[in-house]
Each structure stands twice: as C-alpha cells, then as structure tokens.
C-alpha positions in Angstrom: -105.4 78.8 13.7 -103.2 76.2 13.2 -99.9 75.3 15.3 -97.8 76.7 12.8 -99.1 80.1 12.9 -99.2 80.0 16.3 -95.2 79.2 16.4 -94.7 81.7 13.8 -96.3 84.4 16.0 -95.0 83.6 19.1 -91.5 83.8 17.4 -92.1 87.1 15.8 -93.1 88.4 19.4 -90.4 87.2 20.8 -88.2 89.2 18.6 -89.3 92.4 20.2 -87.7 94.2 23.9 -88.7 96.9 25.9 -86.6 99.6 23.4 -85.2 99.1 19.9 -84.3 101.0 17.3 -86.9 100.5 14.0 -87.5 102.3 10.8 -90.8 103.7 10.6 -92.5 105.0 7.3 -95.6 107.3 7.0 -96.9 108.9 4.2 -96.8 112.7 3.1 -98.8 113.3 0.4 -98.2 110.7 -2.1 -94.5 110.2 -0.6 -93.3 107.8 2.0 -91.3 109.1 4.5 -89.1 106.8 6.5 -87.0 107.5 9.7 -85.3 105.5 12.9 -87.2 105.5 15.8 -87.0 104.0 19.1 -89.9 101.7 19.1 -91.4 100.7 22.8 -93.0 97.3 23.4 -95.0 97.4 26.5 -97.6 95.4 27.9 -97.7 93.6 24.3 -98.5 96.8 22.7 -96.1 99.0 20.7 -95.4 102.8 21.3 -93.3 105.5 19.9 -92.7 108.8 22.1 -91.8 111.6 20.1 -92.0 115.9 19.6 -95.4 117.5 19.1 -94.0 119.3 16.2 -92.5 116.4 14.5 -93.2 115.9 10.8 -94.1 112.3 11.5 -96.7 113.5 14.2 -98.2 116.0 11.1 -98.3 113.3 8.6 -99.9 110.8 11.1 -102.5 113.2 11.9 -103.4 113.5 8.1 -102.9 110.2 7.2 -102.7 107.3 9.9 -101.4 104.3 7.8 -97.8 103.5 8.7 -95.5 100.7 8.3 -92.5 99.9 10.5 -89.4 97.5 10.2 -87.5 95.8 12.7 -84.0 94.9 11.3 -82.5 91.2 12.9 -78.9 91.2 12.5 -78.3 87.3 13.1 -74.2 86.2 13.2 -75.4 82.8 11.6 -77.7 82.4 8.9 -77.9 85.6 7.6 -79.9 88.7 8.7 -83.7 88.8 8.6 -86.4 91.0 9.3 -90.1 92.0 10.8 -92.5 94.6 8.7 -95.4 95.4 10.8 -98.2 97.3 8.7 -101.1 99.2 10.5 -102.6 102.4 11.8 -100.9 105.0 14.1 -103.1 106.8 17.1 -101.7 109.6 18.5 -102.4 109.0 22.3 -104.1 112.1 24.1 -105.2 110.2 27.5 -102.7 111.6 30.5 -102.9 108.2 32.3 -101.5 106.8 29.6 -98.8 108.6 28.3 -97.9 108.8 31.9 -97.3 105.2 32.7 -95.6 104.9 28.8 -92.9 108.1 30.2 -92.4 106.0 33.8 -91.7 103.0 31.8 -88.9 104.8 29.6 -85.4 106.1 31.6 -85.0 108.4 29.1 -88.2 110.4 28.7 -86.8 113.4 31.4 -84.1 113.7 28.7 -86.9 115.1 26.5 -89.9 116.4 28.1 -90.3 118.3 31.1 -93.4 116.3 32.5 -96.0 114.7 30.8 -98.2 117.7 30.9 -95.1 119.0 28.4 -97.4 120.1 25.3 -94.3 119.1 23.2 -94.6 114.8 24.4 -97.0 113.0 21.8 -97.0 109.4 22.8 -98.1 107.3 19.4 -99.4 103.8 19.3 -98.9 101.5 16.8 -102.2 99.1 15.9 -100.6 96.3 14.1 -102.8 95.0 11.1 -100.6 92.6 9.7 -97.0 91.3 10.0 -94.4 90.1 7.8 -91.8 88.1 8.7 -88.4 87.0 6.8 -86.3 84.2 8.8 -82.9 84.3 8.6 -81.5 82.3 6.0 -84.7 81.6 4.0 -86.5 83.5 0.9 -89.9 82.6 1.7 -91.8 85.3 3.4 -94.4 84.6 6.1 -97.2 86.8 6.5 -100.4 86.9 9.2 -102.9 89.3 10.4 -102.8 90.9 13.3 -106.2 90.6 15.9 -106.5 92.7 19.1 -105.2 89.8 20.7 -102.3 89.2 18.9 
C-alpha cells in the first residue's frame, strides 16, 4: 500500500472520537432510512447501542447493509465528510455488550443492565470509506480490510 493511502487512512480514522453523532442509513424493503445515532469508536471498532424494538434493528435483521456519514464542520476551508459503507452485526455476546456498556456513561440512562432485553448492541463493520476533505471536490475512496 502506498504511503499516500496510509496517510489518508490515518487522517480519516483520526476524525473519530469515543462518541459522535452520525447519520446511519439502513434499508427497509427498497427504501433507504436515515437517522442520527451516537456512534461509539472504541478499540478501533464502531458500535451503536439502541433499543431492541427500534426500526433500525428490524431493518438490519432483514438486510445488514448500512451506510453512515460523519459530517465534519470546519471553521476554515469549508465542511467535509466521511462516509462508511459496510455491514451491521447484532452482537449477542454478553461479555462484549458489557464491555461497551461500561465504556458509555450514558448506558444507565437507557437500560437497566446488560441483561435488559431492550438493549441491543450493533457493530458496524466497514468495507469501504469515502472521504471528502474540506475545501476539495475530489472524493477519496479506499477499501477497509480487517486490520484497517
């Protein structure tokens, strides 16, 4: 892989914080559905906590293809964005669910415990990234492997 692609990847991943609002798109039938969610970036992986009965969980169960967009507001040079195309996995492993719950100070405001049947953890597994830098019109794209 070229240094140029490595630098772009580092630049992209550096934009993700522990918690940020992103727009998540799922599919319902042949119709995309978009909504804001809190994306958790933890251990170099992406997670979303949600209610089990939510529309996004039902949609992911039927079609795990997702896309999310992180809008990057810049004071200088204009705004930019990062789009991630990938798959969503519903996580059933209690150890993983507990680890992510402990990482999030807002968990107890929404769920009683990791055993709460209304708590669903979703892992976002990126396959491709599209990145538009501030002030530019050229979109950079790269595939994502298991190790980034």
